C-alpha positions as CSV (number, residue, x, y, z in Angstrom):
1,M,102.1,112.0,63.0
2,K,104.3,108.8,64.4
3,W,103.5,107.4,67.6
4,G,105.6,105.1,69.4
5,I,105.2,102.6,72.7
6,I,108.0,101.0,74.3
7,G,106.2,98.3,76.6
8,T,102.7,96.9,75.9
9,G,102.0,95.1,79.1
10,N,98.5,95.8,80.6
11,M,98.1,100.0,80.4
12,G,100.4,100.1,77.1
13,K,97.7,97.7,75.2
14,I,94.8,99.2,76.6
15,L,96.1,102.6,75.1
16,T,96.4,100.9,71.7
17,E,93.3,99.9,71.8
18,A,91.8,102.3,73.1
19,W,93.7,104.8,69.8
20,I,93.0,102.7,67.6
21,D,89.9,101.8,68.3
22,S,88.8,105.3,68.7
23,G,90.0,106.0,65.5
24,M,92.4,108.7,67.3
25,I,95.4,106.8,65.3
26,E,95.5,104.8,62.5
27,P,97.4,101.4,63.2
28,E,99.6,101.9,60.3
29,Q,100.6,105.1,62.4
30,L,102.1,103.3,65.7
31,Y,105.4,101.8,66.6
32,V,105.8,99.3,68.9
33,T,108.0,97.2,71.0
34,N,108.3,95.2,74.2
35,R,110.8,92.8,76.2
36,T,108.3,90.4,75.4
37,L,108.5,90.1,71.8
38,S,105.4,87.9,71.5
39,K,103.1,90.1,73.7
40,A,103.9,93.3,71.2
41,K,103.5,90.6,68.2
42,L,99.8,90.1,69.6
43,L,98.9,93.0,69.4
44,Q,100.3,93.2,65.8
45,K,97.7,89.9,64.9
46,N,94.9,92.4,66.2
47,Y,95.6,95.2,64.6
48,P,97.6,94.2,61.6
49,G,98.7,98.0,60.6
50,I,101.4,98.1,63.3
51,T,105.1,97.6,63.4
52,V,106.9,95.7,66.0
53,C,110.3,96.9,66.3
54,E,113.3,94.8,67.6
55,G,114.1,97.3,70.4
56,A,113.3,100.4,72.2
57,D,115.9,102.5,69.6
58,A,114.1,101.5,66.8
59,V,110.9,103.0,68.3
60,A,112.6,106.0,69.6
61,K,114.0,106.3,66.4
62,E,110.6,106.2,64.2
63,A,108.1,108.2,66.6
64,D,107.3,111.6,67.4
65,M,104.9,111.0,69.9
66,L,107.0,108.5,72.7
67,F,105.2,106.3,75.3
68,I,107.2,105.1,77.9
69,C,105.3,102.4,79.3
70,V,107.0,100.6,81.7
71,K,108.0,100.1,85.1
72,P,109.2,103.1,87.1
73,L,112.6,101.7,87.9
74,D,113.0,100.2,84.5
75,I,112.5,104.0,83.2
76,Y,116.2,105.2,83.4
77,P,118.2,102.5,82.6
78,L,115.9,102.6,79.3
79,L,116.1,106.4,78.9
80,N,120.0,105.9,78.7
81,K,119.6,103.6,76.2
82,I,117.6,105.4,73.8
83,Q,119.2,108.6,74.5
84,P,121.0,109.2,70.9
85,Y,118.3,109.0,69.2
86,L,115.8,111.6,71.2
87,T,115.6,115.2,69.8
88,E,114.0,118.2,70.5
89,Q,111.1,117.9,68.2
90,Q,109.6,114.4,70.0
91,C,107.4,114.1,72.7
92,L,108.2,111.9,75.6
93,V,105.3,111.0,77.6
94,S,105.4,108.5,80.7
95,I,102.4,107.0,82.3
96,T,104.0,106.4,85.7
97,S,103.4,108.9,88.7
98,P,106.4,108.9,90.8
99,Y,108.4,110.1,87.6
100,S,107.6,113.9,87.7
101,V,107.8,115.5,84.5
102,E,110.4,118.3,86.2
103,D,112.4,115.0,86.5
104,L,112.3,113.9,82.8
105,E,113.1,117.1,80.9
106,H,116.6,117.1,83.1
107,E,116.8,113.4,81.0
108,V,116.0,114.0,77.7
109,P,116.2,116.7,75.2
110,C,112.7,116.1,74.7
111,Q,108.9,118.5,75.5
112,V,107.8,116.4,78.4
113,V,104.1,115.3,79.3
114,R,102.9,112.6,81.8
115,W,99.8,111.2,80.5
116,I,98.3,108.5,82.9
117,P,95.2,106.5,81.6
118,S,92.6,104.4,83.4
119,I,91.7,101.0,81.6
120,T,87.6,102.6,81.8
121,N,89.7,104.7,78.5
122,R,89.5,100.9,76.8
123,A,85.3,101.8,76.5
124,Q,86.3,105.0,75.4
125,S,85.4,106.6,77.9
126,G,86.7,108.0,81.7
127,V,89.6,110.7,82.3
128,T,92.8,111.0,81.3
129,L,95.3,112.9,83.3
130,L,98.3,115.4,81.9
131,T,100.8,117.2,82.9
132,F,102.8,119.4,80.6
133,G,106.4,120.1,80.9
134,E,107.7,123.1,80.5
135,R,109.0,122.9,76.9
136,V,106.1,121.6,75.7
137,S,104.9,124.0,72.8
138,P,101.4,125.9,72.7
139,L,100.9,123.2,69.3
140,M,101.7,120.2,70.9
141,K,99.8,121.3,74.0
142,A,96.6,121.9,72.2
143,Y,97.6,118.7,70.0
144,V,97.4,115.9,73.4
145,E,94.6,117.7,74.3
146,Q,92.6,116.9,71.4
147,C,93.8,113.5,70.9
148,C,92.6,112.7,74.8
149,K,89.1,114.1,73.6
150,T,88.8,111.5,71.3
151,Y,88.5,108.4,73.9
152,S,88.5,109.7,77.3
153,K,88.2,113.4,79.2
154,P,91.7,115.7,79.5
155,V,92.1,116.5,83.3
156,Q,94.9,118.4,83.5
157,I,96.7,118.4,87.1
158,K,99.7,119.9,89.0
159,E,102.2,118.0,90.3
160,N,101.3,117.7,94.3
161,V,98.0,116.0,93.5
162,T,99.0,113.5,91.4
163,R,99.0,110.2,93.5
164,V,95.7,111.3,95.0
165,S,94.5,111.9,91.2
166,S,95.9,108.6,89.9
167,D,94.2,106.4,93.0
168,I,90.8,108.2,91.9
169,V,91.2,107.0,88.1
170,S,93.6,104.7,87.4
171,C,92.9,102.8,90.8
172,G,89.2,103.6,91.3
173,P,88.2,101.1,89.4
174,A,90.5,98.2,90.9
175,F,89.4,99.3,94.1
176,F,85.5,99.4,93.4
177,S,85.8,96.1,91.6
178,Y,87.2,94.6,94.5
179,L,84.0,96.0,97.2
180,L,81.6,95.8,94.4
181,Q,82.7,91.7,94.4
182,R,82.6,91.5,98.3
183,F,79.2,93.1,97.9
184,V,77.8,90.0,95.7
185,D,79.6,87.6,97.8
186,A,78.3,88.8,101.0
187,A,74.2,89.0,98.8
188,C,75.3,84.9,98.1
189,E,76.6,83.8,102.0
190,E,73.6,86.0,103.3
191,T,70.4,85.0,101.0
192,K,69.4,82.5,98.4
193,I,70.6,84.3,95.5
194,S,72.9,82.9,93.1
195,E,76.8,84.6,91.7
196,H,75.3,84.7,88.3
197,E,72.1,86.4,89.6
198,A,73.7,88.9,91.6
199,T,76.7,89.6,89.7
200,T,74.3,90.7,87.0
201,M,72.3,92.8,89.1
202,V,74.8,94.6,90.2
203,T,76.5,95.0,86.8
204,E,73.0,96.6,85.6
205,M,73.3,98.6,88.5
206,L,76.3,100.3,87.8
207,I,75.8,100.8,84.6
208,G,72.5,102.3,85.6
209,F,74.3,104.5,88.3
210,G,77.1,105.8,85.7
211,K,74.2,106.9,83.1
212,L,72.5,109.0,85.8
213,L,75.3,110.9,86.6
214,E,76.5,111.4,83.2
215,E,73.2,112.4,81.8
216,G,73.3,114.7,84.9
217,H,70.1,113.7,86.4
218,Y,71.5,113.7,90.1
219,S,75.2,114.6,91.7
220,L,76.6,111.8,94.6
221,P,74.8,113.7,97.4
222,T,71.6,114.2,95.9
223,L,71.0,110.3,94.3
224,Q,72.0,109.1,98.0
225,E,69.4,111.5,99.1
226,K,66.5,110.2,96.6
227,V,67.2,106.8,97.3
228,C,67.6,106.7,100.5
229,V,64.2,107.7,102.7
230,K,63.7,108.4,106.2
231,G,63.7,105.3,108.2
232,G,63.7,102.8,105.5
233,V,66.0,100.2,104.5
234,T,68.4,102.3,102.3
235,G,69.3,104.3,105.5
236,E,69.2,101.2,108.1
237,G,72.3,100.4,105.4
238,I,73.7,103.4,105.5
239,E,74.1,103.7,108.9
240,V,76.5,100.5,108.7
241,L,77.6,102.0,106.0
242,E,78.8,105.2,108.3
243,A,79.8,103.2,111.1
244,E,82.2,100.6,109.5
245,T,83.6,102.4,106.5
246,G,84.8,104.8,109.2
247,K,88.4,106.1,107.7
248,M,89.0,103.1,105.5
249,F,89.8,105.1,102.8
250,H,91.9,107.6,104.4
251,H,94.0,104.6,105.3
252,V,93.7,103.6,101.4
253,F,95.0,106.8,100.6
254,Q,97.9,107.0,103.2
255,R,98.9,103.6,102.5
256,T,98.9,104.6,97.9
257,H,101.0,107.9,99.1
258,R,103.3,105.9,100.9
259,K,104.0,103.4,98.3
260,Y,104.3,106.6,96.0
261,N,106.8,108.3,98.1
262,Q,108.7,104.9,98.1
263,D,109.1,104.7,94.8
264,K,110.3,108.0,94.5
265,W,113.4,107.6,96.9
266,E,114.0,104.6,95.2
267,L,114.4,106.4,91.4
268,E,116.9,109.2,93.2
269,E,119.0,106.2,94.8
270,Q,119.0,104.8,91.6
271,K,120.3,108.0,89.6
272,R,122.7,108.5,92.5
273,D,123.7,104.8,91.7
């Protein structure tokens, strides 16, 4: 099976690293290209067996599994460009949420999958969100799920929860990195602890926190209950969080959904033009 990536930006690069480092595929199975070809060649430098192609059409000709890792508004023009090289036997994969599998199936003859990754996949962990088009064969579906299991936990989702699922899985690491950095900054500003010390403590705390959940020692609510002794220091801190976070995360989801709807509208306008 030959794999192809059109667009080796952040997520294209992370997918390449996750696939090869986990042993899911060999470098010789992968064909890549990018608008700035030097980025694709940098991947080839790290994984010498990769084939760098001069353009998207060359990747489309080779790949059985063809990943489109470009910005949403670049997808439609790209599909028009590679359309002559696409076949019913290929599986075309989009990693972006605004373009539904139903929309893609109207544009191409291929089997279609939406495969939303996370930066956590780079550590061979985290979730891969999957949505399958109607033309995907049972054999292809099983193959995709098995591939994802090599380096992540595949979770199949429906179209109506795509944006919130992506917020949790793909955007979540950035959201919580921001919050943790603010946690570190506040500790440094309020006390004499150094940024290095606070960052080390927060990092190790977070790793241990993840292991507690991964190994099933606690759920999120029971972990909080275990640490938060009634009348203790943690309880005081929780009261501040309850008061000051308020509807913060509601507003986060509202904002991301607003952008998602804007992106979908722009895609529809692009197709009309």
